[in-house]
C-alpha positions in Angstrom: 21.7 -41.4 34.5 20.4 -41.5 38.0 17.1 -40.3 39.4 18.9 -38.0 41.9 21.9 -35.8 42.2 23.9 -34.0 44.8 26.1 -30.9 45.2 29.0 -30.6 47.6 29.4 -27.1 49.0 32.5 -26.0 50.9 33.7 -22.7 52.3 36.6 -21.3 50.3 36.8 -17.5 50.6 39.6 -17.3 48.0 37.2 -18.6 45.3 34.0 -16.9 46.6 31.9 -15.5 43.8 33.1 -17.8 41.1 30.9 -20.8 41.4 28.4 -22.0 38.8 26.0 -24.9 39.3 23.8 -25.9 36.4 20.7 -28.0 37.0 18.3 -29.5 34.5 14.6 -29.3 35.3 11.6 -30.8 33.6 9.4 -27.6 33.7 11.3 -24.3 33.8 8.2 -22.1 34.2 6.9 -24.1 37.2 10.4 -24.0 38.7 10.6 -20.2 38.2 7.3 -19.7 39.9 8.2 -21.9 42.9 11.6 -20.1 43.4 9.9 -16.7 43.1 7.3 -17.7 45.7 10.2 -18.3 48.1 11.3 -14.7 47.6 14.4 -15.5 45.5 15.4 -12.9 42.9 15.9 -14.5 39.5 16.1 -13.5 36.0 13.3 -14.2 33.6 13.5 -17.5 31.8 15.2 -16.9 28.4 17.4 -18.7 25.9 21.1 -18.8 25.7 23.2 -19.1 22.5 22.4 -22.8 22.3 18.6 -22.0 22.4 18.2 -23.8 25.8 15.6 -22.0 28.0 17.2 -21.1 31.3 17.1 -18.9 34.3 19.8 -17.9 36.8 19.9 -17.0 40.5 23.0 -15.1 41.7 23.9 -14.7 45.3 25.5 -11.6 47.0 29.0 -13.0 46.3 28.3 -13.6 42.6 27.9 -17.4 42.7 25.3 -18.6 40.2 22.8 -21.4 40.1 21.5 -21.9 36.6 18.4 -23.9 35.8 17.6 -25.0 32.3 14.7 -26.8 30.6 15.9 -30.3 29.9 15.5 -30.8 26.2 15.2 -34.6 26.7 11.9 -34.1 28.6 8.7 -34.1 26.6 6.9 -30.8 26.3 3.2 -30.5 27.2 
């Protein structure tokens, strides 16, 4: 594992609306608060079928950025 990551974004109108990027974060609640403070519309943190806590931001084209609470991180 590295201490950083990157995402490459390219314009491809034929595939617009079908992207999904999933990012692990150490504190999902703090991340949700910070994103909301920037005016981004996001769903409430919840759990998926694997019981991972997650939240999703969807843009106008339908592309999704999903954030989840990294289960490898210690909880407070």
